N, C-alpha and C positions, 0 to 999 in steps of 0.2 A: 385835559389840556387839548387833545386833538379836536374835540368838538368846538372849543372856543376859537382856536386858530383857523380851522376850516370854515367856521361860520363867518368870521371876519373877512377871510379871503374871498369867500363866495359872494358876500354882499359887496365888497369893494370892487371885485372884478365885474359884477353885474352893474355897478354904478358907472363904469366907463361908457360915456355916451357916444357910441360909434357914429350914428347919423349926424350928431352935432359936430363932431370933430371932422368928419369928411366934408360936411357942408362948409365949415369954417375954412378948411383948406382951399375951398373954391369960392371964398368970399360970400357965402350964403349962410344966414342964420335960420335954421329950420323952424325955430320958434316964432318966426315972424311971417311964415308963408303957410298956405293951405290950412291944415287943421291946427297949426301952431304947436305941434308936439314933436318931440325928438324921436320920430319913428322912421323906419326904412321906407315905408310907403310914402310918407311925406317928403323925405329926401328925394325920392324918385320923381316927384312933381317938379322939382327944380333942376335936377341933374340927369334925369333919365333912369331907366330901370337897371342899367348896368351898375351904376353907383348904388342904387337901392338894393340890388342883389349883393353887392360887396358888403354893405352895411348889415344886411340880414344875416349873411354868413358869419360876420364877426359877432353879431348878437347871439346866434346859435352857439358859437364856440364859448361864449360867456356862460352858457348853461352846461355845455359838455364837460369842460375842464374841471370845475369844482366837484361835479358828481363822480367823474372818473377817480379823482383823488379821494373823495369821501368813501367810496366803495372799498377802498383798501383798509380803512380804519374804523368805519362805523357800520352799524346795522340798525334795523327797525326805525323808530321814530327820530333818532338822532340823524340818520341818513336822510329821512324825509325833510327835516328842518334845513339841512345844508342844501338839499336839492331845490328847495323853494326860495332860498335867499338870493340867488342870482336874479331871479325874476323880480323879487321885491326891490333889489338894488337897481334894476333897470327902470322900474316904474317910479321909484323914489330915490334917485341918485344923489349921493352926498355932494357930487361934483357939479350938479346943476340946481342947487337949492331945493332938492327933493321933488323936482318937476321934470320927469323923464318921458319915456315912451309908454307903450301899452303892455309890453312884457311877453307878447305871444311868441316871438322868435326865440327868445331866451328860454321860455318854458318848453318850446319844442326841443331845444338842445338838451335840456336836463331830462326830458321825458324819454328821448331816444336811448340815453344811457341807463336811466333808472329802470324802466319797465321793459326794455328790449324792443328790438326793431319790429317784431310782428304786431304788437299792439299799437305801436306808434304808426306803422304803415297803414293799418286799417283806418285809423282816424285821419291820417294824412291824405289817404285816398278820398275820404269824405270831404276834406278841406279843398282838394283840387277840384272836385266836382262842384262843390258849392261856389268856389271862386269863379269858375267859368259860367255857372248858371246865373249868379247874382252880381258878379263883378263889384262886390263891396267887401273890402278887406275886413272891416270890423265885424260884419255879420258872419263872414267865413270863419274868423277866429273864434267867435262865440260858439258856432256849430262844432268846431274842432274840439274845444275844451270840454263841452258838455257831452259830446259823443264819447270822448275818452273816459269821462267819469262813468258812463254806463258800461263801457267795455271792461274797465278795471273792477267794477263792482261784481261782475259775474265771473271773472276769470282769474284774479290774482288774490294773494293774501290781503286782509283788510287794510293794513297800513298803506298799501299802494292806492287803494280807493280813497283813503284820507288825503294822500298826496294829490290825487286828481281833483278831489272835491275842493280842497283849499286853493289849489292852483286856479281852478275854474272860478271860484268866488273872487280871488284877487284880481284876475284879468277882467271879470265882469265889472268889478268896481272901477278898474282903470278905464274901462270903455263906457262908463256911465253917460258921458256927454255924447258919445257916438250913438248910444242906445236911444237917447232923446231925439237925435236927428233921424235915426231909423224910424222911430215912431211917428215923426212929423213928415217923413218922406223927403228930407233934405240932405241925407248923408251922401257924400260924394262917391261916385263909381270910379273905377280905374280903367285905364286902357292897357293894352298889352304891347305897346310899342317899346323898342329898345332905344 
């Protein structure tokens, strides 16, 4: 019963579209601007990085909360399933006709809790360096998730590696249009203005 309740909760919490709701509160539909996706980086294009940061923090918490709860009741692959569901909910939210964001911030949140801050911080340091070098959020997120896969493969039990691999595949799928733009050289860069 715990696995079912926690899975439903994790998916529904992940489905809450933070950037869309913040945008709507400011009379902006993020699905009609920029990349036309419900992401924090897209929200920041309309409302600035302060609101983008608020949205990102809320998206991170969508990953943190279900995993904190799941760790009290689940282990192994059941825990991995619940840890991935907020990210899946973020990308395919029931509240937005299954068309949401890219899942990176929510995956970050789940990862911090699931694998511990040491492994997360190593990958996050790579994320920060890549963001300042390339100034392309989608590329930076891809670098983060795949560097995490490598770190987990060599350092933690196998089911953590499975978590990282599935998460990386899910986010890579969500970023497929961004990848096409990266390959064609048309992906948008970001600024660092507040």
